[in-house]
C-alpha positions in Angstrom: 79.7 93.3 158.3 80.6 91.7 154.9 81.0 87.9 154.7 82.4 85.6 152.4 80.2 83.4 150.1 80.6 79.8 148.6 79.9 78.4 145.2 76.5 77.0 146.4 75.2 80.5 146.3 76.0 80.5 142.4 73.5 79.7 139.7 73.3 80.9 135.7 70.0 83.0 136.1 69.3 84.2 132.7 70.4 83.5 129.1 68.1 85.3 126.5 68.9 83.0 123.2 67.1 80.1 122.5 70.1 77.8 121.8 72.3 78.7 124.7 69.3 78.8 126.7 68.4 75.5 126.0 71.7 74.2 126.9 72.6 76.0 129.9 69.2 76.6 131.5 67.1 73.2 130.3 69.6 70.6 129.2 72.4 70.5 131.8 73.0 70.9 135.6 76.1 73.2 136.1 78.4 71.6 138.3 81.4 74.4 137.6 81.8 77.7 136.2 84.9 79.6 135.6 84.8 83.2 134.6 87.8 84.4 132.8 88.3 88.4 132.3 91.2 89.9 130.8 92.7 93.1 129.6 95.4 93.4 127.3 98.5 95.5 128.5 100.9 97.5 126.2 104.2 98.2 127.0 104.6 102.0 126.4 107.9 102.5 128.1 109.9 105.8 126.7 113.2 106.5 125.8 114.6 109.0 128.0 117.8 107.6 129.9 115.8 107.4 133.3 113.5 104.4 133.1 114.1 101.7 135.8 111.0 99.5 134.9 108.4 98.8 132.2 105.5 101.3 131.8 102.1 99.7 130.7 98.9 101.3 129.1 95.9 98.8 129.5 93.9 97.7 126.5 90.6 96.5 125.9 88.7 93.8 127.9 87.4 90.5 126.9 86.3 87.5 128.9 84.5 84.1 128.6 82.6 81.8 130.7 83.6 78.1 130.9 81.1 75.5 132.6 81.1 71.9 133.3 77.9 70.2 133.5 75.9 66.8 133.9 73.2 65.7 131.5 70.2 65.7 131.8 69.4 68.4 134.2 66.5 67.1 136.4 67.9 63.6 136.7 71.6 63.0 135.6 72.4 59.7 134.0 75.7 57.7 134.1 76.8 57.0 130.6 75.7 53.2 130.3 72.5 54.6 127.9 75.3 56.1 125.5 76.0 54.4 122.3 77.5 54.7 119.0 76.2 53.0 116.0 77.0 52.7 112.6 80.6 52.1 112.4 82.8 49.0 111.7 82.9 45.7 113.6 86.2 46.2 115.5 84.2 49.1 117.2 81.5 46.6 118.5 83.3 46.8 122.0 83.4 50.4 122.9 84.2 51.5 126.3 84.4 55.2 125.8 83.6 58.2 123.4 84.0 61.8 122.8 82.7 64.4 120.7 83.9 67.8 120.4 82.4 70.9 118.7 84.4 74.0 117.7 82.3 76.9 116.8 85.1 79.2 116.4 84.9 83.0 117.0 86.0 86.2 114.7 87.2 89.4 116.5 85.0 92.0 114.9 86.2 94.8 117.0 85.9 98.3 115.3 85.6 102.0 115.7 82.1 103.7 117.1 81.1 107.1 117.9 82.0 106.3 121.6 85.5 104.7 121.9 85.1 101.1 122.7 86.1 99.5 125.8 85.8 96.0 125.2 86.7 93.5 122.2 83.9 92.6 120.5 83.1 88.9 119.1 80.6 86.9 116.8 80.7 83.1 116.0 82.9 81.8 113.3 80.8 81.1 110.0 81.6 77.4 110.2 81.9 74.6 112.9 83.8 71.9 112.8 83.3 68.3 115.1 85.1 65.3 116.1 86.3 63.0 118.8 87.3 59.7 119.8 86.4 56.3 120.6 87.9 53.7 122.7 87.2 50.3 121.8 88.7 46.5 123.0 90.0 44.6 120.2 88.1 41.5 119.6 89.4 38.3 118.0 86.3 38.5 115.5 87.4 41.5 113.7 90.6 43.1 112.1 91.1 46.6 113.7 90.1 49.3 111.5 92.5 51.6 109.6 92.1 55.4 109.5 90.0 55.9 106.3 91.6 55.5 102.7 93.3 58.6 100.8 90.6 60.6 98.8 87.8 59.8 101.4 85.3 62.4 101.7 81.6 61.2 102.2 82.7 59.5 105.8 80.7 57.0 107.3 76.8 57.8 108.7 77.3 57.6 112.4 74.7 58.2 115.4 75.8 58.9 118.8 73.1 57.8 121.4 72.8 60.2 124.6 70.5 58.4 126.9 68.0 55.6 126.9 64.2 57.7 126.6 61.6 55.2 125.4 60.3 55.2 121.8 62.6 58.1 120.8 66.4 58.3 122.3 68.1 61.8 122.3 71.0 61.6 119.9 73.4 63.3 117.7 74.2 62.2 114.0 76.4 63.3 111.4 79.3 61.5 108.9 82.6 60.5 110.3 86.1 60.0 109.0 88.6 57.9 111.1 91.8 59.7 111.1 94.1 57.7 113.5 94.4 54.4 115.3 96.5 53.9 118.3 97.1 50.5 120.2 99.1 50.4 123.5 99.4 46.7 124.3 100.8 45.1 127.6 100.8 41.5 128.9 98.2 42.1 131.6 95.4 44.0 130.3 93.0 44.1 127.5 94.1 45.2 124.0 92.7 48.7 123.2 92.0 50.4 120.1 92.2 54.1 120.4 90.2 55.9 117.3 90.3 59.5 116.5 87.7 60.9 114.2 86.6 64.1 112.5 83.1 64.8 111.6 82.5 65.8 108.0 79.6 68.1 107.0 76.8 69.0 109.2 76.1 67.5 112.7 72.4 66.8 113.9 70.7 66.2 116.6 67.4 64.0 117.0 64.9 64.6 119.9 64.3 62.2 122.8 61.0 61.6 123.7 60.8 63.3 127.2 64.5 64.5 127.9 65.5 67.6 126.7 67.8 68.6 123.7 71.3 70.0 124.0 71.5 72.6 121.2 68.4 72.6 119.6 64.5 72.9 119.5 61.9 70.4 118.1 59.6 67.7 118.6 60.2 64.0 119.8 62.1 62.1 117.0 62.3 65.2 115.0 66.0 65.7 113.4 67.5 69.2 113.1 70.7 70.6 112.0 73.1 72.2 114.2 73.7 75.7 113.4 75.9 78.5 114.0 75.3 80.0 117.7 72.9 82.8 118.0 75.0 86.0 119.0 72.6 88.8 117.4 69.0 88.4 117.9 67.7 90.5 115.2 70.1 88.2 112.5 70.9 91.1 110.7 72.0 94.4 112.7 75.4 93.0 113.9 74.8 94.2 117.8 75.5 91.3 120.1 72.5 91.0 122.7 72.1 87.5 123.6 72.6 88.2 127.4 73.9 86.0 130.2 73.5 86.6 134.1 75.6 84.4 136.3 74.5 85.4 139.8 77.3 84.5 142.4 75.1 85.4 145.2 72.0 88.0 146.0 72.9 91.2 144.4 76.5 89.9 143.0 76.5 89.5 139.3 78.6 88.9 136.0 76.1 90.1 133.1 77.5 90.1 129.6 76.5 89.4 126.2 77.6 85.9 124.4 77.7 82.9 122.3 78.5 79.2 122.7 82.0 78.7 121.6 82.8 75.1 122.0 81.0 72.0 123.0 82.4 68.7 124.5 80.7 65.4 125.6 82.5 62.6 127.2 81.0 59.2 127.6 81.9 55.5 129.8 79.7 53.1 131.1 80.3 53.6 134.7 80.6 57.5 134.8 78.3 60.6 134.9 77.4 62.1 131.5 80.0 65.0 131.4 79.5 68.1 129.2 81.5 70.9 129.2 81.9 74.1 127.0 83.0 77.8 126.9 80.6 80.7 126.3 82.5 83.8 124.7 81.7 87.1 125.9 80.7 89.0 122.7 81.4 92.8 124.0 81.3 94.4 127.5 80.9 92.9 130.9 79.3 94.4 133.8 79.9 93.0 137.2 77.8 93.9 140.4 
């Protein structure tokens, strides 16, 4: 007789691309995944004088896999090893920071010799990134304002991910401050919450032993983060980066996909939280 399965039986067992495999198989310990598969429904109710309910026609399928994980995979750390450098003196006492990358996606569904059953997607041509900083207002420094009008180059900023000996894993790029928010009450610290956007490319610097998140390279090497891989040939436009989620023995979800978004959240006393979304790039198979 069949029996219910629990989430403890599930795992992401296979990812064929270097960047997605680096993130999901090498770097992160997944604590939750959410699979969302939908199909559009089109109202095809006809005039006729006798209709009593809407009549629908089912359209193309599409799906995503969202995940939450801890970094690094083999030995998760709390965020006390995280650090942000390169910013103004008013951000010296930082309590938390976030960094979000949106790689974007493009619907490239088209006709084929065989009628398609699912929408087809590819990564967007360019990504954007940004996030927030939460700091304590210090007597020694004035609070920073958003960057001045016409600011373009930004400030070089390094986001240290963890302590790792001679070479610490980091993300690096130029940021522009876009907002400052401060709520003041009599009994608490005066906190400054800054929002920022990255301007230009975000790069990853490899640690001595800890895994990189999105790139490959030697310890200490700086590698620019590129558009996610979705077509292994790089030229034929056929999605073939396969991901397999095993729910339990012989129960799987298999689909081609690419990384659509990624978010990091750091605070000194909390685990390093990393979450993101994989967009399925065409059909989905379940077993």
